[in-house]
N, C-alpha and C positions, 0 to 999 in steps of 0.2 A: 835227605831232603834239604833243600836250601830255599831261602827267601831272598829274592834278588830284586833290586830296584834298578831299572835300566832306562835308557832312552835310545831312540833310533837315530843313528848318525845320518847326517844330510848327504855325506859323500863317502863312498860311492853310492849311487842310487840303486844299483842292482848288483848282486843280490843284496837284500837288506842286511845292514851291519848294525850290531848293537854295541853300546858302550855302557859301562856302569854309570849310574847317575850319582856323581860324587857330591851333588848338592844335598843328598839325603844321608843322614848319619847312619852308619852300618848298612851301606847299600848291598852288602853281600853277607849273609849270615847262615851258618849251618843250624838248621832247626832241629833235625833229628838224624843222628848218624847211626844207621842200623848196624853197620860193621862193628861198632863199639859194643854190641850185645852178643858178638860171636861167642858161642859156647855157654852162654848164660841160660839158666833155667827160666822160662817165661810162661806165664798163663795168658793166653790170648783168646779173645772171643770175636766171632764174626760169622758171616754167611758161608755156607758150604759151597764150594766150587768143584767143578770136574773138568779135567783136561782129557777129552775122550781119546781112546786108542787111535793111533794114526801111524803113518809110515815112520815117524820119528819116535813114537812111544810103543813099547811092547804091550802095554795094557793101560786101562784107564788109570789116571793119576788124580787123586783127590787133594783138595787144599782148602784154605780158609782165606776169606777176604777180610783184612783188618784195616779199619779206617783210622788213620793217624793224622790229626789236625786237618781233617776234611779230605785227605788224599788216600785212596785205596792202595793197599799193598796185598800181594797175593803170595802166600806161603804154601809150598807143597808139604804134605804130611807123609813122612817116610820113616823107615827103620832099616838101616844098612847092615846092622850087626846080626840080626836073626831073621832069616827068610820066612820061617814059620810064623813068627810074631808079626812080621810085615804083612803076610797073607791074612792074618786075623784082623789087622788094622784095616786093610783094604776091604775085607768082607764086611766089617762093621760099617764103614763109610758107604759102601755100595748098598747095603740094606737101608740105611738112613735115606740115601739118595732115592732108591727105588720106591720107598714108602711115601715120597713127596713129589712124584713126577708131575703132578698137575700144576705146580707153581714154579717150574724150571723156566729160566729165561736164557736166551742166547746173549753172549757178551763178546762177540768176535771169535777168537780162537779157543774159547772155553765156554762152559755153561755155568750159570750161577743160580742158586735157589735163594732169593731174597726173603723167603718165608721160613727158612731153616737156619737157625743160629746154633752154632756149636761152640764149645769151649774146649781148648786143648792145653795140655801141660807138657812141655818138652823143651829141648835146648835149641836155641837159634843156631842155624848152620849156614854160613856163607863161605863156600869154599873158594869161589873164583868170581871176579867181576863179570865174567862171561856167562855165568850160569843164568838160566832163564828166570828163575825165582829163588828167593831165599827159602830155606827149608826149616821145618820144625821136626827135630829128631824125637820120635816117640819111642818109649820103651815097650809099651803094650797098648792094647785097645782100650783098657780102662782109663787111659789118659784123655779119652774123647767123651764128652758129655753133650747131650742135646739140652739147649736152654729154652 
């Protein structure tokens, strides 16, 4: 996440060109560098989200919306090491989701439940800049709590 102070250049007129506003001290600052937390154990809290099964996804994928300095980030909740444990994690999240269907909202390519807050404990995982979302690697379903 960055904080940038810019101004619109007068030329060329189209398309719009931006330039750093050098009249402002620290016109470009890194506010929060998620990649610096790669592999670190983290406790995160936020609203439960669901990426429904689609041609790109074999099954529903659940995640968490975490607000950092007013900006939402979406982490998927996974376990790549143990498929049985991952199934238990998915089942727990699906049960929580299904028990609160009356407050689900559409958010573009995913769904969110702003009335369901969960807390998770796991390792931050950012394998590639091309991945859709950062991940939280969970060891087991007990690392998910409803708040």
